[in-house]
N, C-alpha and C positions, 0 to 999 in steps of 0.2 A: 225591651219594653214594648215595641211594636214589631216584633219579629214576624208576626203572622201577616203583616201588610206588605205587599210587594212595593219596592222602591218607586216604580213607575206610577203608582197611585199617589204617593206622597207629594210629588212635584205639583200636579194640577190642584190638589187639595190645598197645598201651601200657597199657591198663587191665588186661588179663590179666597182663601182666608185673609191674605194681606189686603185684597181689595175690599172685602166685607168689613174688616177691622178698621181700615182707613176711613171708609165712608161712614162707618158706625160712629167713630170718634167725632168726625165732622158733624154728623146729624145730631149727636148727643149734645155737643157744645152749642150748636145752632138752636136746638130746642130749649136748652137751659138759659142761654144768654141772648137769644134772638139775633145778635150781631156779635161776632167774635172780636173782642178787644185785642189790640196788639200785644198787651202785656200778659194775657192769659196763657198762650202757648209756652213762652219761656218759663213762666212760673211752674206750670205743670211739668215741663221738661226737667227743671231743677228738682222738683219733688220726686219725679221718677228716678232720676240718677241717685238721689239721696237714699231712696228705698233700695235701689240696686246695690249701692255701696254697702249698706247695712246687711243685706241678705247674701251678698256674693261670698262664696266660700274661698278659703285660702288656696286650696288645692283643686283637683278636678271635682266638678259638680256631680252629685249623685243623679241618677236618671230622673227621679221624680222632681228634681229641681230645674231641669233644663227648660221645660215649657214656661214656667213662670218667669224665668230670667229672660227668655226670648220675647215674651209678651212685654216685659218692661223695656227692653231695647227697642221693640217695634213701636211702643208708645212714644219713646224718646225721639225716634227718627221721624215720626209723623207730625210731631209738634212744630218743627220749623216749616213744614209744608203748610200747616194751618196758619202759622204766623205770616208767612208770605202771602197766603190767600187773603188774609184779613186786609191787606193793602189794596187788593183787587176785587173785593167782595161786591162792590157796587158797579163794577165794570162788566161789559158784555164780553165773555170769553168765548162765545160760540158754542159752548156745550153746557150741560147742566153742571152746576158747581160741584156736586158730589162726584161726577165723572172726572172732572179735572183733579180733584183731590185723590181719587183712586189711582189715576195714572201717575201722579207725582209721588204717591206712596210707593209705587214700584221703583221709581227713580231713587227715592230715599233708601229703600232696602238694598238696591244695587250699590249705593255709596256705603251703606253699612257693611256689605260684603267686602268691598275694597278695604274698609277700615279694619275688619277682622283679619283679612289676609295680608295686610300691609306690614305687620311686625309680629314677631313672636316673642313669647316670654323668655325663651332660651337666649335671645340676643340681649335681654336686659338684665339677667341675673348677674350681679357683680360688675356690670359694665354700663355704659351709657345706653339709653334707649335709642331705637332707630330714629332717623329723621322723620319729621312730621309729613314730609311729602310722600312717604310710602303709605301713609294712612289716609290722607285726603289730598288728591292731586293738585288742586288749584291753590287753595289757601295754605296748604302745607308747605309749598315751595316759598310762598311769601313769608310765612312764619320762620322757616329755616333760614331764609336770607336775613331777616331782621335779627335773629339770634346770633348769626355769624357776624353781621356788621357791628352789633353792640357787644360782641364778645361775651355772651351770656351762656355759652354752651355748658359750662360747668354747673350752672344753676338749673337750666331748663331740661337737660337730658338726664340728670342724676337725681333730681328732687321729686317729692310728691307732687310738685307742680306739673310734672310731666303728664300725669293722668288728668289733671284739671284742664291743661291745654289741649289734650286729646279730645275730650268731650266738648269743650267750647268750640274747637276747630271743626269737629264733625257737625255740630249744630249749625255753625255759620256756613259751612260748605253746602249743606242741604238747603239752608235758607236762601243763599244766593242763587243756587241752581234753580230752585223753585221760583224765586222771584223773577229771574230772567225768563223762564218758560212762561210764567203767567203774563209778564210784560209782552212777550212776543205774541202770545195768544190774544191779548187785548188789542194790540196795535194791528195785527193782521185782520182782526175782526172789524176794526174801524175802516180799514182800507177796502175790505171786500164788501162791506155793508153800508 
């Protein structure tokens, strides 16, 4: 598809695109809603995942399908950043709000990378899914512990609920990481200023 573009060009273009896309979503929601309500990002994330679930192919995705699917996942992982930001929208973060959203969009994409690398389809075919801690480090460990304590492994790792838990866990992991970073930014700004 893009054989004529050298790989070293795609990395900075991808990094730039993530920043522009993250700030663009923020500015679009800000323009339309004036202040981002707490309930809007989770609603948009659910709609994004619903579209992703409908469009996702059963096997390998054709080349023309990769970019729209990546855009859907990028939209999904930026939504918890915007939800966390909505709690700190009136606080002084020390930087322009769109810059904070851009920086945390990079964190969200990093967590998405861990999410994709954490488990493979081969480990799930005919067997239990890998533990959630492989997909999202902090909350995954908590979820795995709760499942073990309640003896729900036969339900959680074998059922369609596995995919639902995966996406909810990823959303919450990004939301909590973003919330902690926004909190630290607002507290450090109060102490310095």
